[in-house]
C-alpha positions in Angstrom: -12.6 60.9 9.0 -9.7 58.7 8.6 -10.3 55.1 9.8 -7.1 55.4 11.8 -8.6 58.4 13.4 -11.9 56.5 14.1 -10.1 53.6 15.8 -8.2 56.0 18.2 -11.6 57.8 18.9 -13.3 54.4 19.9 -10.5 53.3 21.8 -10.6 56.3 23.9 -14.3 56.1 24.3 -13.7 52.2 25.4 -11.0 53.4 27.6 -13.2 56.1 29.4 -15.8 53.6 29.6 -13.5 50.8 31.2 -12.4 53.7 33.9 -16.0 54.2 35.1 -16.4 57.7 33.4 -19.8 58.6 31.5 -20.1 59.6 28.2 -23.5 61.3 26.9 -23.7 61.7 23.1 -26.8 63.3 21.7 -27.1 62.3 18.1 -27.2 63.2 15.2 -25.2 66.1 16.2 -21.5 66.7 15.6 -18.8 68.5 17.5 -15.2 69.2 16.6 -12.6 68.3 19.2 -9.2 70.1 18.1 -6.0 68.9 19.1 -3.7 71.7 20.5 0.0 71.9 21.4 1.7 69.3 23.4 1.6 69.9 27.1 4.2 67.9 28.9 3.5 67.9 32.7 6.0 67.0 35.7 4.6 64.2 37.8 5.9 64.1 41.4 3.8 62.6 44.1 5.7 61.8 47.3 4.9 58.7 49.5 1.9 59.5 51.8 2.4 59.0 55.5 0.5 55.8 55.6 1.2 52.4 57.1 2.3 50.0 54.1 1.0 48.6 51.9 -0.2 51.6 50.0 -3.1 51.4 47.5 -1.9 52.8 44.0 -4.5 53.2 41.3 -3.7 53.9 37.7 -6.4 55.0 35.2 -5.5 55.4 31.7 -7.4 55.7 28.5 -6.2 55.4 24.9 -2.2 56.2 24.2 0.9 54.9 25.4 1.9 54.1 29.1 5.5 53.3 30.1 6.0 52.2 33.9 9.5 51.5 35.5 11.2 51.4 38.8 11.8 54.8 40.5 15.5 54.9 42.0 14.3 58.3 43.9 12.2 58.9 47.0 8.9 59.7 45.4 5.9 57.6 45.1 5.5 58.6 41.6 7.6 60.7 39.2 7.9 61.2 35.6 5.7 63.2 32.8 2.4 63.1 31.2 2.1 64.5 27.7 -1.0 65.2 26.0 -2.3 67.7 23.3 -6.1 67.4 24.1 -7.1 69.3 27.3 -9.4 67.1 28.7 -6.6 64.4 28.8 -4.9 66.5 31.7 -4.2 63.9 34.3 -5.6 64.1 38.0 -4.1 63.2 41.1 -6.0 62.4 44.2 -4.5 61.4 47.5 -6.7 60.5 50.5 -7.1 57.7 53.2 -7.7 54.9 51.0 -4.4 55.5 49.0 -3.3 57.5 45.6 -5.2 57.7 42.5 -3.5 58.7 39.2 -6.0 59.0 36.3 -6.5 60.5 32.9 -9.1 63.3 32.4 -12.1 62.7 31.1 -13.0 63.4 27.2 -16.2 65.4 27.4 -18.6 64.9 24.8 -22.1 65.7 24.1 -22.2 64.8 20.4 -20.4 62.7 17.8 -16.9 64.1 17.7 -14.7 64.7 15.0 -10.9 65.1 15.5 -8.7 68.1 14.0 -5.0 66.8 14.4 -3.1 63.8 15.4 -4.0 62.7 19.2 -1.1 62.4 21.7 -1.4 60.9 25.4 1.7 59.4 26.9 2.6 58.7 30.4 6.2 57.9 31.5 6.1 57.2 34.9 8.5 55.6 37.6 7.2 53.9 40.7 9.1 53.7 43.8 10.0 50.4 45.5 7.5 50.9 48.4 5.0 48.2 49.6 2.1 48.8 47.0 -1.1 47.2 46.0 -1.0 48.4 42.4 -4.0 48.7 40.1 -4.2 49.6 36.6 -7.3 50.1 34.4 -6.8 51.0 30.8 -8.8 50.9 27.4 -7.2 50.4 23.9 -3.7 51.3 24.5 0.0 50.3 24.2 2.0 49.6 27.6 5.5 49.0 28.3 5.9 47.8 32.1 9.1 47.1 33.7 8.2 45.9 37.4 11.6 44.6 38.3 12.8 45.5 41.8 9.3 46.7 43.0 7.7 46.0 46.0 4.2 44.9 45.0 2.1 43.0 47.5 -0.8 42.6 44.9 -1.1 43.4 41.2 -4.1 43.7 39.1 -4.3 44.8 35.6 -7.6 45.2 33.4 -7.5 46.6 30.0 -9.5 46.6 26.5 -7.7 45.9 23.5 -4.2 46.3 24.2 -0.4 45.7 23.1 1.2 45.2 26.4 4.9 44.3 27.3 5.4 43.4 31.0 8.5 42.3 32.5 10.1 41.6 36.0 13.8 41.9 35.2 14.6 41.2 38.9 12.8 39.7 41.8 10.0 41.5 43.3 11.2 42.8 46.4 8.4 41.3 48.6 6.1 38.3 48.3 3.1 39.0 46.2 -0.2 37.7 47.3 -2.0 37.6 43.8 -1.4 38.7 40.2 -4.6 39.3 38.4 -4.8 40.2 34.5 -7.8 40.5 32.6 -7.8 41.8 28.9 -9.9 41.8 25.7 -8.6 40.9 22.5 -5.2 41.8 22.8 -1.4 41.2 22.1 0.2 40.4 25.6 4.0 39.6 26.4 4.9 39.0 29.9 8.6 38.0 30.8 10.4 36.6 33.7 7.2 36.0 35.7 8.9 33.9 38.3 10.4 37.0 39.6 7.1 38.4 40.6 7.2 36.0 43.5 3.3 35.6 43.4 1.3 33.1 45.2 -1.4 32.8 42.6 -2.0 34.4 39.0 -5.2 34.4 37.1 -5.2 35.6 33.4 -8.3 35.9 31.7 -8.4 37.0 28.2 -10.4 36.9 25.0 -9.1 36.2 21.2 -5.3 37.4 20.7 -1.9 36.4 21.2 -0.4 35.9 24.4 3.1 34.7 25.7 3.9 34.1 29.5 7.6 33.3 30.2 8.1 32.0 33.8 11.7 32.6 33.7 13.4 34.0 36.9 13.7 32.8 40.3 10.7 30.4 41.8 10.8 31.0 45.3 7.7 29.0 46.4 5.0 26.6 45.0 2.9 28.7 42.7 -0.5 28.4 41.1 -1.4 29.9 37.7 -5.1 29.8 36.4 -5.7 30.7 32.6 -9.0 31.2 30.8 -8.6 32.3 27.2 -10.8 32.3 24.0 -9.8 31.5 20.4 -6.0 32.5 20.8 -2.5 31.6 20.4 -0.9 31.0 24.0 2.8 30.5 24.4 3.9 29.2 27.9 7.5 29.1 28.6 9.1 27.3 31.4 12.8 27.2 32.1 14.2 23.5 32.0 14.8 22.1 35.3 11.8 24.0 37.0 9.1 21.6 38.4 6.2 22.3 36.4 2.5 20.8 35.7 0.0 22.0 33.1 -3.6 20.9 33.2 -6.1 21.4 30.5 -9.8 21.9 30.9 -12.5 22.6 28.2 -12.0 21.9 24.4 -9.0 23.1 22.6 -7.7 22.8 19.2 -4.1 21.9 19.5 -1.4 21.7 22.2 2.3 22.0 21.0 5.2 20.9 23.2 9.1 21.2 22.8 12.1 20.7 24.9 11.5 18.7 28.2 7.6 18.6 28.3 6.1 15.1 28.6 2.2 14.4 27.9 0.1 12.3 30.3 -3.5 12.6 29.1 -4.7 16.0 29.8 -1.6 16.7 31.7 1.8 17.8 30.6 4.6 17.4 33.1 8.2 18.8 33.3 10.4 17.1 35.8 12.6 19.4 37.8 13.9 20.6 41.4 12.7 23.0 43.7 9.3 24.7 44.1 6.5 23.6 41.7 4.8 25.6 38.9 1.1 24.4 38.4 -0.7 25.8 35.4 -4.5 25.2 34.8 -5.5 26.4 31.3 -8.9 26.5 30.1 -9.5 27.3 26.3 -12.5 27.2 24.2 -10.2 26.9 20.9 -7.0 28.0 19.7 -3.2 26.9 20.1 -1.2 26.4 23.3 2.5 25.9 22.8 4.6 24.7 25.8 8.4 25.3 25.7 11.6 25.8 27.4 12.8 29.5 26.7 
C-alpha cells in the first residue's frame, strides 16, 4: 500500500472515530475496499418549520468540504461526490434540528484500498438563524460564512487544513465561536465580521493565522490555548486591542502599532475593545497589523 493511501485511510478512521462512529477490526485478517465510479448526489434540504434558531449539525470524515452562503430558499443545497459506497451521506430532520453526516466506512479487518478515494461536499447554507456545529476528521475545509445568520458556531476537527472567512458581517449577533483542532493548518480571516461575544480557540501543534479585520461591533473576548505552534494574530490599526499572555512561550514578535507592557501588549484605538488571552506552552506568537 502506498504511503499516501495509508495516510488517507488513517485520516478517515480518525474522522469516523471523532464523529462517534464505531469501527471493529479483527486482526490479522485483511479485506479489500474498492473504489467505484464517482457518485454525485444533489443535496436539497428545505428549512424545517421550527422557530429559530435551528440546530444544524454537519459530520464529515476525510476529504474536502466547501461551505458557502446559499442565495436560495433551502436550508442546504449543493452536492456530495464520493466513490466509496459507505460514504453516502445521511440526512436526518427531527425535533432537535437537522443533521447531515457522512456515512460510515464499515470494516471488519485491516483495509486495503483499490483506487483513489474521492469524498467531497460542496454545500450552501441559507441565511437563517442557525446554531452550526461541524465535526470532522483529517480533511481540507474551505468555509465562507459571510452574510449567514449564525447564532453560535462550534467546529471540532482532527489534523486539518482549513480556510475560514467572514467576508461580510454575520447577519445576527453570535453568542460564541468555539474551534477545537489537532495538529492543523488553520487560517481565519475577517473574524470581526462574525460579531461574536466570545471566541475560544484550542489547538495542538501547527500553524494558525487569526485575522480580526472587519467591523467590530461590540467588546469581544478571545481565549486561545495552543501547543508548540506558530500563531499569527492580525488586528487592524486603530482598533482598540489588548493581548495578555499566560504560561511559558518562546517568542513574541510584534510589528505595526503594538506596544509591550510586561506580559501585555496594547494597541491604542477607538470604538469597541478586542481582548485576547493566549496560553501557549511553546512556539512563536506574532502580533501585527494586516
